[in-house]
DRENROLO-497753 format. One record per residue (C-alpha): residue number from 0; x, y, z. Coordinates in steps of 0.02 Angstrom, whole numbers, plus 50000, padded with zeros to 5 digits. Layout:
BEGIN
{atom NUM; {X; Y; Z}}
...
This chain:
BEGIN
{atom 0; {50000; 50000; 50000}}
{atom 1; {50127; 50128; 49948}}
{atom 2; {50094; 50249; 49808}}
{atom 3; {50143; 50422; 49755}}
{atom 4; {50034; 50571; 49722}}
{atom 5; {50133; 50637; 49574}}
{atom 6; {50033; 50689; 49423}}
{atom 7; {50076; 50566; 49287}}
{atom 8; {50042; 50569; 49101}}
{atom 9; {50060; 50421; 48985}}
{atom 10; {50043; 50475; 48805}}
{atom 11; {49912; 50383; 48705}}
{atom 12; {49941; 50306; 48534}}
{atom 13; {49840; 50445; 48451}}
{atom 14; {49965; 50574; 48514}}
{atom 15; {50112; 50510; 48414}}
{atom 16; {50134; 50622; 48264}}
{atom 17; {50010; 50752; 48324}}
{atom 18; {50025; 50928; 48259}}
{atom 19; {50145; 50980; 48396}}
{atom 20; {50198; 50811; 48471}}
{atom 21; {50162; 50873; 48647}}
{atom 22; {50007; 50771; 48679}}
{atom 23; {49875; 50906; 48671}}
{atom 24; {49778; 50814; 48536}}
{atom 25; {49728; 50668; 48646}}
{atom 26; {49557; 50635; 48717}}
{atom 27; {49643; 50541; 48858}}
{atom 28; {49671; 50652; 49011}}
{atom 29; {49808; 50634; 49138}}
{atom 30; {49748; 50527; 49282}}
{atom 31; {49752; 50658; 49415}}
{atom 32; {49723; 50544; 49563}}
{atom 33; {49809; 50445; 49699}}
{atom 34; {49777; 50258; 49698}}
{atom 35; {49811; 50127; 49832}}
{atom 36; {49809; 49938; 49814}}
{atom 37; {49695; 49852; 49940}}
{atom 38; {49606; 49686; 49960}}
{atom 39; {49419; 49657; 49971}}
{atom 40; {49371; 49640; 50155}}
{atom 41; {49294; 49481; 50223}}
{atom 42; {49124; 49444; 50296}}
{atom 43; {49120; 49362; 50466}}
{atom 44; {48983; 49246; 50403}}
{atom 45; {49013; 49068; 50345}}
{atom 46; {49024; 49030; 50158}}
{atom 47; {48998; 49210; 50104}}
{atom 48; {49059; 49301; 49948}}
{atom 49; {49074; 49491; 49957}}
{atom 50; {49085; 49587; 49794}}
{atom 51; {49146; 49765; 49762}}
{atom 52; {49116; 49845; 49591}}
{atom 53; {49205; 49988; 49504}}
{atom 54; {49127; 50148; 49570}}
{atom 55; {49079; 50081; 49741}}
{atom 56; {49120; 50202; 49882}}
{atom 57; {49224; 50109; 50012}}
{atom 58; {49302; 50129; 50183}}
{atom 59; {49445; 50039; 50267}}
{atom 60; {49389; 49879; 50355}}
{atom 61; {49407; 49924; 50538}}
{atom 62; {49346; 49756; 50604}}
{atom 63; {49522; 49692; 50635}}
{atom 64; {49561; 49828; 50763}}
{atom 65; {49707; 49948; 50771}}
{atom 66; {49848; 49844; 50700}}
{atom 67; {49929; 49851; 50529}}
{atom 68; {49786; 49758; 50444}}
{atom 69; {49668; 49907; 50458}}
{atom 70; {49728; 49992; 50299}}
{atom 71; {49744; 49831; 50201}}
{atom 72; {49562; 49782; 50168}}
{atom 73; {49413; 49886; 50110}}
{atom 74; {49226; 49859; 50115}}
{atom 75; {49078; 49953; 50045}}
{atom 76; {49049; 50109; 50149}}
{atom 77; {48900; 50096; 50265}}
{atom 78; {48746; 50206; 50243}}
{atom 79; {48786; 50378; 50317}}
{atom 80; {48955; 50308; 50375}}
{atom 81; {49138; 50338; 50344}}
{atom 82; {49201; 50342; 50164}}
{atom 83; {49387; 50341; 50122}}
{atom 84; {49394; 50301; 49936}}
{atom 85; {49317; 50234; 49777}}
{atom 86; {49346; 50065; 49692}}
{atom 87; {49429; 50085; 49523}}
{atom 88; {49434; 49898; 49493}}
{atom 89; {49312; 49776; 49570}}
{atom 90; {49341; 49610; 49656}}
{atom 91; {49275; 49481; 49778}}
{atom 92; {49317; 49395; 49941}}
{atom 93; {49259; 49227; 50007}}
{atom 94; {49247; 49146; 50177}}
{atom 95; {49245; 48959; 50212}}
{atom 96; {49113; 48859; 50305}}
{atom 97; {49181; 48921; 50472}}
{atom 98; {49179; 49104; 50422}}
{atom 99; {49368; 49112; 50408}}
{atom 100; {49449; 49208; 50263}}
{atom 101; {49476; 49101; 50108}}
{atom 102; {49518; 49211; 49958}}
{atom 103; {49519; 49397; 49920}}
{atom 104; {49551; 49499; 49762}}
{atom 105; {49677; 49640; 49754}}
{atom 106; {49590; 49798; 49694}}
{atom 107; {49635; 49979; 49656}}
{atom 108; {49557; 50114; 49764}}
{atom 109; {49561; 50300; 49724}}
{atom 110; {49596; 50394; 49885}}
{atom 111; {49612; 50567; 49806}}
{atom 112; {49576; 50652; 49640}}
{atom 113; {49475; 50611; 49484}}
{atom 114; {49378; 50449; 49478}}
{atom 115; {49210; 50372; 49436}}
{atom 116; {49095; 50347; 49587}}
{atom 117; {48915; 50293; 49612}}
{atom 118; {48809; 50450; 49635}}
{atom 119; {48619; 50465; 49650}}
{atom 120; {48511; 50620; 49621}}
{atom 121; {48462; 50649; 49802}}
{atom 122; {48511; 50734; 49963}}
{atom 123; {48460; 50697; 50143}}
{atom 124; {48286; 50769; 50113}}
{atom 125; {48250; 50669; 49953}}
{atom 126; {48262; 50702; 49766}}
{atom 127; {48386; 50840; 49721}}
{atom 128; {48482; 50886; 49564}}
{atom 129; {48671; 50894; 49573}}
{atom 130; {48773; 51019; 49474}}
{atom 131; {48956; 51015; 49430}}
{atom 132; {49049; 51088; 49579}}
{atom 133; {48925; 51031; 49713}}
{atom 134; {48994; 50941; 49865}}
{atom 135; {48947; 50757; 49887}}
{atom 136; {48930; 50653; 50046}}
{atom 137; {48905; 50469; 50090}}
{atom 138; {48719; 50438; 50062}}
{atom 139; {48591; 50336; 50155}}
{atom 140; {48634; 50190; 50040}}
{atom 141; {48793; 50088; 50062}}
{atom 142; {48929; 50130; 49935}}
{atom 143; {48837; 50277; 49855}}
{atom 144; {48860; 50467; 49860}}
{atom 145; {48727; 50604; 49857}}
{atom 146; {48720; 50794; 49870}}
{atom 147; {48799; 50860; 50030}}
{atom 148; {48685; 50960; 50146}}
{atom 149; {48773; 51073; 50271}}
{atom 150; {48712; 51045; 50448}}
{atom 151; {48640; 50874; 50404}}
{atom 152; {48783; 50772; 50330}}
{atom 153; {48944; 50748; 50427}}
{atom 154; {49074; 50797; 50296}}
{atom 155; {49086; 50814; 50107}}
{atom 156; {49196; 50679; 50032}}
{atom 157; {49194; 50726; 49847}}
{atom 158; {49152; 50863; 49721}}
{atom 159; {49037; 50826; 49574}}
{atom 160; {49112; 50847; 49400}}
{atom 161; {48959; 50778; 49307}}
{atom 162; {48782; 50844; 49330}}
{atom 163; {48655; 50722; 49400}}
{atom 164; {48468; 50740; 49373}}
{atom 165; {48350; 50749; 49521}}
{atom 166; {48291; 50575; 49574}}
{atom 167; {48419; 50489; 49461}}
{atom 168; {48464; 50313; 49516}}
{atom 169; {48643; 50278; 49573}}
{atom 170; {48762; 50272; 49425}}
{atom 171; {48948; 50300; 49398}}
{atom 172; {48985; 50485; 49377}}
{atom 173; {49150; 50581; 49373}}
{atom 174; {49196; 50657; 49541}}
{atom 175; {49348; 50733; 49624}}
{atom 176; {49378; 50629; 49781}}
{atom 177; {49436; 50733; 49929}}
{atom 178; {49573; 50642; 50022}}
{atom 179; {49506; 50582; 50190}}
{atom 180; {49664; 50520; 50275}}
């Protein structure tokens, strides 16, 4: 779980031979984000498979206590709970018949910057449109963001880049994730 927060740019194939050879002709943007490698957290239940999908809002799995395993596994963020990142790649974890960890996928988690996250067209009071530049918070649904309401929601965790229609169901939208730790 060590990464850098340098802004990196890998030139796309369509940039070779462009008019100025500096990469301005590409439709591929620099990935202006910080990514950590984590594993999908485990359920304590017997014979259970947990699945995380790209765009799910996640938090570190705090069930193991305060040792070094805390920032190793992630799980879908709880409704109105803590949120520390967004899955870029999905994965699964499985427990055996006794509820002990069996297998877990390594996944990429955006902990700061541009990414695609699940956002729904609501706020704490119900249906609400979201405009580019609005703050977003962990919603009342696990793994999903909605429009931040000052005085109601604990903290904003992201800024909307894409507009979202009022009452829109949760879908992956571009956000700027605000680093939480």
